[in-house]
C-alpha positions as CSV (number, residue, x, y, z in Angstrom):
1,M,66.2,7.0,33.1
2,S,63.8,9.8,33.8
3,G,62.3,12.1,31.1
4,S,64.2,15.1,32.4
5,S,67.5,13.4,32.1
6,L,66.7,12.4,28.5
7,F,66.0,16.0,27.5
8,R,69.1,17.1,29.3
9,E,71.3,14.6,27.4
10,A,69.7,15.5,24.1
11,G,70.3,19.2,24.8
12,Q,74.0,18.5,25.6
13,A,74.3,16.5,22.4
14,L,72.9,19.3,20.3
15,R,75.2,21.8,21.9
16,F,78.2,19.6,21.4
17,N,77.4,19.0,17.7
18,R,76.0,22.4,16.8
19,Q,76.9,22.4,13.1
20,R,75.5,18.9,12.5
21,S,72.3,19.7,14.4
22,L,71.9,22.9,12.4
23,L,72.4,21.2,9.1
24,T,70.0,18.4,10.1
25,T,67.3,20.9,11.1
26,I,67.7,22.9,7.9
27,S,67.5,19.7,5.8
28,L,64.3,18.6,7.5
29,A,62.7,22.0,7.1
30,W,63.7,22.1,3.4
31,G,62.3,18.7,2.8
32,V,59.0,19.5,4.4
33,A,58.8,22.8,2.4
34,C,59.5,21.1,-0.9
35,F,56.8,18.5,-0.2
36,V,54.2,21.2,0.6
37,I,55.2,23.3,-2.5
38,L,55.1,20.3,-4.9
39,F,51.8,19.0,-3.4
40,S,50.2,22.5,-3.7
41,Y,51.5,22.8,-7.3
42,G,50.2,19.4,-8.3
43,D,46.8,20.1,-6.7
44,G,46.6,23.5,-8.4
45,F,47.6,22.1,-11.8
46,H,45.0,19.4,-11.5
47,F,42.3,22.0,-10.8
48,A,43.4,24.2,-13.7
49,M,43.5,21.3,-16.1
50,R,40.1,20.1,-15.0
51,K,38.6,23.6,-15.4
52,A,40.2,23.9,-18.9
53,F,38.8,20.6,-20.0
54,L,35.3,21.5,-18.8
55,T,35.4,24.7,-20.8
56,V,35.8,22.5,-23.9
57,G,32.7,20.5,-23.0
58,Q,31.7,17.7,-20.7
59,D,30.8,14.2,-22.1
60,L,31.5,15.6,-25.5
61,V,31.6,13.7,-28.8
62,L,32.7,15.5,-32.0
63,T,31.9,14.2,-35.5
64,F,33.7,15.4,-38.6
65,G,33.4,14.6,-42.3
66,G,36.1,12.6,-43.9
67,Q,36.6,9.9,-46.5
68,T,36.1,6.2,-46.6
69,S,39.1,3.9,-46.0
70,T,37.6,0.8,-47.7
71,Q,35.1,0.0,-50.4
72,A,31.5,0.1,-49.1
73,G,28.1,-0.1,-50.8
74,G,29.6,-0.5,-54.2
75,E,31.5,2.8,-53.9
76,R,35.3,3.1,-54.2
77,A,37.6,3.6,-51.2
78,G,38.5,7.2,-50.6
79,R,35.1,8.6,-51.3
80,R,34.6,12.0,-49.5
81,I,31.9,12.1,-46.9
82,R,30.3,15.5,-46.1
83,L,28.0,16.0,-43.1
84,E,24.7,17.6,-43.9
85,R,22.2,19.5,-41.7
86,A,19.8,16.5,-41.9
87,D,22.4,14.4,-40.2
88,V,21.8,16.3,-37.0
89,E,18.1,15.3,-36.9
90,T,19.0,11.7,-37.9
91,I,21.4,11.4,-34.9
92,R,18.9,13.1,-32.6
93,E,16.1,10.6,-33.5
94,S,18.3,7.4,-33.7
95,V,20.4,7.9,-30.6
96,P,18.1,8.6,-27.7
97,M,21.0,8.9,-25.2
98,V,22.3,12.1,-26.8
99,A,21.2,14.9,-24.4
100,A,22.0,17.8,-26.8
101,I,23.3,18.1,-30.3
102,S,24.3,21.0,-32.5
103,P,25.9,21.5,-35.9
104,E,28.9,23.7,-36.0
105,M,30.3,25.6,-39.0
106,M,33.6,27.3,-38.4
107,M,34.6,30.1,-40.8
108,G,38.0,31.7,-40.5
109,G,39.1,35.1,-41.7
110,M,35.7,36.7,-41.5
111,T,35.5,40.5,-41.2
112,V,33.4,41.8,-38.3
113,V,32.7,45.5,-38.4
114,H,31.2,48.0,-35.9
115,G,31.3,51.6,-36.9
116,Y,34.9,52.5,-37.8
117,R,36.3,49.4,-36.1
118,S,36.9,46.1,-37.8
119,Q,38.3,42.7,-36.7
120,T,39.2,39.6,-38.7
121,T,38.1,36.7,-36.6
122,M,36.8,33.1,-36.5
123,V,33.0,32.9,-36.8
124,R,30.9,29.9,-35.8
125,A,27.4,29.1,-36.9
126,V,25.7,26.9,-34.2
127,N,22.4,26.0,-32.7
128,A,21.1,27.2,-29.3
129,S,22.1,23.8,-27.7
130,Y,25.7,24.5,-28.5
131,G,26.0,26.7,-25.4
132,R,25.0,23.8,-23.2
133,I,27.3,21.3,-25.0
134,R,30.4,23.6,-24.8
135,N,29.6,25.1,-21.3
136,M,29.4,28.6,-22.6
137,S,29.5,31.2,-19.8
138,M,28.1,34.6,-20.4
139,G,29.8,37.8,-19.2
140,S,26.8,39.9,-20.2
141,G,23.6,39.5,-22.2
142,R,22.3,36.1,-23.2
143,W,23.2,33.1,-25.3
144,L,21.3,32.1,-28.4
145,G,17.8,30.8,-27.7
146,P,15.5,28.3,-29.4
147,E,13.4,31.2,-30.6
148,D,16.4,32.6,-32.5
149,D,16.7,29.3,-34.3
150,L,13.0,29.1,-35.2
151,Q,12.7,32.7,-36.3
152,K,16.1,32.7,-38.0
153,Q,17.0,35.9,-36.1
154,R,20.2,37.6,-37.1
155,V,21.7,37.7,-33.7
156,A,25.3,37.1,-32.6
157,V,27.3,36.4,-29.4
158,L,30.8,37.9,-29.2
159,G,33.8,36.6,-27.5
160,A,35.3,38.8,-24.8
161,K,38.3,39.8,-26.9
162,A,36.3,40.5,-30.0
163,A,33.8,42.7,-28.0
164,D,36.7,44.6,-26.4
165,K,38.3,45.4,-29.8
166,L,35.0,46.3,-31.5
167,F,33.3,48.2,-28.7
168,G,35.9,49.1,-26.1
169,E,34.1,50.4,-23.0
170,I,30.7,50.6,-24.8
171,P,28.2,47.8,-23.8
172,P,27.8,45.7,-27.0
173,E,24.2,44.4,-26.3
174,A,21.6,45.6,-28.8
175,E,24.3,47.1,-31.0
176,E,24.6,46.2,-34.7
177,I,27.6,44.6,-36.4
178,T,28.3,43.3,-39.9
179,I,29.9,40.0,-40.7
180,N,31.2,40.1,-44.2
181,G,28.6,42.7,-45.0
182,L,25.6,40.9,-43.4
183,R,24.0,42.7,-40.4
184,F,23.6,41.1,-37.0
185,V,22.4,42.3,-33.6
186,V,24.7,41.5,-30.6
187,I,22.8,39.8,-27.8
188,G,25.6,38.8,-25.5
189,V,29.3,38.6,-24.7
190,L,31.1,35.5,-23.5
191,L,33.4,35.2,-20.5
192,T,37.1,34.6,-21.2
193,K,37.7,30.9,-20.8
194,T,40.7,29.1,-19.2
195,R,42.4,27.3,-22.2
196,L,44.7,24.3,-22.5
197,P,48.3,25.2,-23.3
198,T,48.0,23.4,-26.7
199,T,44.7,25.3,-27.6
200,A,45.1,28.4,-29.7
201,R,43.4,31.5,-28.4
202,R,40.9,32.8,-30.9
203,T,38.7,35.8,-31.1
204,T,35.3,34.3,-31.8
205,T,31.8,35.4,-32.8
206,A,28.9,32.9,-32.8
207,F,25.5,33.2,-34.4
208,S,22.5,30.9,-35.2
209,F,23.1,28.1,-37.6
210,R,19.7,28.7,-39.2
211,T,20.5,32.3,-40.1
212,K,21.5,33.1,-43.6
213,R,25.3,32.7,-43.4
214,P,27.8,35.2,-44.6
215,R,29.6,34.2,-47.8
216,C,33.1,32.8,-47.3
217,S,35.3,31.1,-49.8
218,G,35.6,27.3,-49.2
219,I,32.3,27.0,-47.3
């Protein structure tokens, strides 16, 4: 049987069963469309989740204080363990594979004021290396530098939302703010990050850990 006769018979069959042929064609088209949509959605979701995880930090290890679960060194179980600033240097010296390390003190409910505007926000006291650890991306200005740590400069980096509420359209760099009454100079503004669905969105301000910290109850 020649090719032309095959096509002729196929055309006759399609014309004879028009409704069945139409439904079969629609089903095939719908199946292909669903596959493309689901594949695109999965690929986009994977990209968004990967980007969100990278904003938290890459190859990141977090250490928190706590309490002992068993007796150790003659001390009773349940003894409270508090991390100290000296622990940072101890880890740096005893674990050579650590590429960067920074203490982090989070203080909630802090009042940040610029002029007649104020904002109650989360404030973090960190070292300059925190920006590398947490993949901080700057929208403008600069991140904290080693010289800020050494000279104990009162400088701060604002989150994008905090900067918008405190300054509006005014560039925040080189402007003064107060955090619970202590003066700081703004040196930069962070970009807005993609966050995981389970991560709360906070308005954040960061400043050098070596700076004299604002008073906050419970700290």
